[in-house]
C-alpha positions as CSV (number, residue, x, y, z in Angstrom):
1,M,0.0,0.0,0.0
2,A,2.8,2.4,0.9
3,K,4.5,1.6,-2.5
4,Q,1.3,2.3,-4.3
5,E,0.8,5.6,-2.5
6,R,4.4,6.7,-3.4
7,A,3.7,5.8,-7.0
8,I,0.5,8.0,-7.0
9,R,2.4,10.9,-5.4
10,T,5.3,10.5,-7.9
11,R,2.9,10.5,-10.9
12,R,1.1,13.6,-9.6
13,A,4.4,15.4,-9.1
14,I,5.4,14.6,-12.6
15,L,2.1,15.8,-14.0
16,E,2.3,19.1,-12.1
17,A,5.9,19.7,-13.1
18,A,5.0,18.9,-16.8
19,G,2.0,21.2,-16.7
20,A,4.2,24.0,-15.5
21,V,6.9,23.4,-18.1
22,F,4.4,23.0,-20.9
23,D,2.7,26.2,-19.9
24,E,5.9,28.1,-19.8
25,H,7.5,26.7,-23.0
26,G,4.9,25.0,-25.1
27,Y,5.0,21.5,-26.4
28,T,7.9,21.8,-28.9
29,S,10.3,23.5,-26.6
30,T,9.6,21.4,-23.6
31,T,12.0,18.5,-23.0
32,I,11.9,15.5,-20.7
33,A,15.0,16.9,-19.0
34,M,13.1,20.0,-18.0
35,V,10.3,18.0,-16.5
36,L,12.7,15.8,-14.6
37,E,14.4,18.8,-13.1
38,R,11.2,20.5,-12.1
39,A,9.7,17.3,-10.7
40,E,12.9,16.2,-9.0
41,V,12.4,12.6,-10.0
42,T,14.6,10.1,-11.9
43,K,14.2,9.3,-15.6
44,G,13.2,5.8,-14.7
45,A,10.4,7.0,-12.4
46,L,9.0,9.3,-15.2
47,Y,9.2,6.6,-17.9
48,F,7.5,4.1,-15.6
49,H,4.4,6.3,-15.7
50,F,4.8,8.0,-19.1
51,P,6.7,6.1,-21.9
52,S,7.0,9.2,-24.1
53,K,6.7,13.0,-24.2
54,E,3.5,12.5,-26.2
55,S,1.9,10.3,-23.5
56,L,2.9,12.8,-20.8
57,A,1.3,15.7,-22.8
58,Q,-1.9,13.6,-23.3
59,A,-2.0,12.9,-19.5
60,V,-1.7,16.6,-18.8
61,L,-4.6,17.3,-21.3
62,D,-6.7,14.6,-19.6
63,E,-6.4,16.4,-16.3
64,Q,-8.2,19.5,-17.4
65,V,-11.9,18.9,-17.0
66,P,-11.8,17.7,-13.4
67,F,-10.7,21.3,-12.5
68,G,-14.2,22.4,-13.3
69,A,-15.8,20.5,-10.4
70,V,-18.2,22.6,-8.4
71,P,-20.9,21.9,-5.8
72,P,-24.2,20.8,-7.4
73,Q,-26.8,23.5,-7.7
74,P,-30.6,23.2,-7.9
75,C,-30.3,25.6,-10.9
76,K,-28.2,23.9,-13.5
77,L,-27.5,27.1,-15.4
78,Q,-25.9,28.4,-12.2
79,E,-23.8,25.3,-12.0
80,I,-22.5,25.9,-15.5
81,V,-21.8,29.5,-14.7
82,D,-19.9,28.3,-11.6
83,M,-17.8,25.9,-13.6
84,T,-16.5,28.7,-15.9
85,F,-15.6,31.0,-12.9
86,V,-13.9,28.2,-11.0
87,V,-11.8,27.2,-13.9
88,G,-11.0,30.9,-14.5
89,Q,-10.0,31.3,-10.9
90,R,-7.9,28.1,-10.8
91,L,-6.1,29.2,-14.0
92,L,-4.5,32.0,-11.9
93,S,-2.4,29.7,-9.8
94,N,-2.6,26.0,-10.9
95,A,0.3,25.1,-13.1
96,L,-1.2,21.7,-14.2
97,L,-4.4,23.4,-15.4
98,R,-2.5,26.2,-17.1
99,G,-0.3,23.6,-18.9
100,S,-3.3,21.6,-20.0
101,V,-5.0,24.7,-21.4
102,R,-1.9,25.7,-23.3
103,L,-1.5,22.3,-24.8
104,A,-5.2,22.3,-25.9
105,V,-4.6,25.3,-28.1
106,D,-1.0,24.5,-29.1
107,Q,-1.0,23.8,-32.8
108,E,2.5,22.4,-32.7
109,T,1.5,19.3,-30.8
110,P,2.1,16.2,-32.9
111,S,-0.7,14.0,-34.2
112,G,-0.1,11.5,-31.4
113,V,-1.5,14.0,-28.9
114,D,-5.2,14.6,-29.2
115,H,-5.5,18.2,-28.0
116,G,-9.1,18.2,-29.0
117,E,-10.1,15.7,-26.3
118,P,-10.6,18.4,-23.5
119,F,-13.0,20.3,-25.8
120,R,-15.0,17.1,-26.4
121,Q,-15.0,16.3,-22.6
122,W,-16.1,19.9,-21.8
123,A,-18.9,19.7,-24.4
124,Q,-20.1,16.4,-23.1
125,R,-20.2,17.6,-19.4
126,L,-21.9,20.9,-20.2
127,N,-24.3,19.3,-22.6
128,G,-25.6,17.0,-19.9
129,L,-26.1,20.0,-17.5
130,L,-27.8,22.0,-20.2
131,E,-30.2,19.1,-21.0
132,L,-31.1,19.0,-17.3
133,A,-31.6,22.8,-17.3
134,R,-34.0,22.4,-20.2
135,E,-35.9,19.6,-18.4
136,R,-36.3,21.9,-15.4
137,G,-37.7,24.8,-17.4
138,E,-34.6,27.0,-17.1
139,L,-34.1,27.5,-20.8
140,L,-35.9,29.5,-23.5
141,P,-37.7,27.1,-25.9
142,T,-35.5,28.2,-28.8
143,V,-32.2,27.1,-27.1
144,K,-30.5,24.1,-28.7
145,P,-28.2,22.7,-26.0
146,R,-25.5,21.2,-28.2
147,Q,-25.1,24.4,-30.2
148,T,-25.1,26.5,-27.0
149,V,-22.5,24.3,-25.4
150,E,-20.1,24.7,-28.4
151,L,-20.6,28.4,-28.3
152,L,-19.8,28.5,-24.5
153,V,-16.7,26.3,-24.9
154,G,-15.4,28.4,-27.8
155,A,-16.2,31.7,-26.1
156,F,-14.4,30.7,-22.9
157,T,-11.4,29.5,-24.8
158,G,-11.1,32.7,-26.7
159,I,-11.7,34.9,-23.7
160,Q,-9.1,33.2,-21.5
161,L,-6.5,33.4,-24.4
162,M,-7.2,37.1,-24.8
163,S,-7.0,37.7,-21.1
164,R,-3.7,35.8,-20.9
165,A,-2.2,37.8,-23.7
166,L,-3.3,41.2,-22.3
167,T,-3.1,40.8,-18.5
168,D,-1.8,37.3,-17.7
169,R,-5.4,36.4,-16.9
170,A,-5.7,39.1,-14.1
171,D,-8.9,40.4,-15.7
172,L,-10.3,37.0,-16.7
173,A,-13.1,37.0,-14.0
174,D,-14.3,40.4,-15.2
175,R,-14.3,39.2,-18.8
176,L,-16.3,36.1,-17.9
177,S,-18.8,38.2,-16.1
178,V,-19.3,40.3,-19.3
179,M,-19.6,37.1,-21.3
180,W,-22.4,35.8,-19.2
181,A,-24.1,39.2,-19.1
182,H,-24.5,38.8,-22.9
183,I,-25.2,35.0,-23.0
184,L,-27.6,34.4,-20.2
185,P,-30.4,36.7,-21.4
186,S,-30.4,34.8,-24.7
187,I,-30.7,31.3,-23.1
188,A,-32.4,31.6,-19.7
189,V,-36.1,32.2,-19.1
190,P,-36.6,35.8,-18.0
191,G,-37.8,34.9,-14.5
192,L,-34.6,33.1,-13.7
193,L,-32.2,35.9,-14.6
194,P,-32.3,37.9,-11.3
195,A,-31.4,34.8,-9.3
196,L,-28.3,33.9,-11.5
197,D,-25.0,35.0,-10.0
198,A,-22.4,35.8,-12.6
199,R,-20.5,38.5,-10.7
200,A,-16.7,38.6,-11.2
201,D,-15.9,37.3,-7.7
202,R,-18.1,34.2,-8.2
203,G,-15.2,31.8,-8.7
204,E,-13.5,33.0,-5.5
205,R,-16.7,32.5,-3.5
206,V,-17.4,29.0,-4.9
207,L,-13.8,27.9,-4.3
208,A,-13.9,29.2,-0.7
209,S,-17.1,27.2,-0.1
210,L,-15.3,24.1,-1.5
211,E,-12.4,24.6,0.8
212,R,-14.7,25.1,3.9
213,A,-16.5,21.9,3.0
214,A,-13.2,20.0,2.7
215,S,-11.8,21.2,6.1
């Protein structure tokens, strides 16, 4: 059991180190030697978990969607809003998430790395929530969940890229608040709008509640 726990910790340390290096340098410029130095593990330990740089990059990509975990909400639209703000907040400090996001938009990743997988995972997760929202009467009758989800994923991606370029994501929460101010009136029934919370500090408050629940 102790050996298994050490292996889990080592794998996590490698992933977090790789996320940081991929975020800083991109796929092409990142080397295994950089990851080894950052993770402070042996080459054998790294290759035990990840046989190639491509497999390591794919593992970093696959870690992205769990960072969107938020407490369930009676209103599923609020839950979707919360996911975007929580990811935005975590992007400010979490190197693994930042590396995963950079890899997802890095066009220099080789064909062996499926950088489209996080987009498909996000779409699947959000589509399920939006279907629940429709069943609960939260959506306007004209809303098509799949199309709306693809718009949301694309909008979030573009906004965070712009925020990173201009302010290193310091204004991302404000930009997300503006995004939702435009999108929510076009998808939510009017009576629901006053109750939906898309203020810029929403991510901080949701994360604080998660930390309190875990303590």
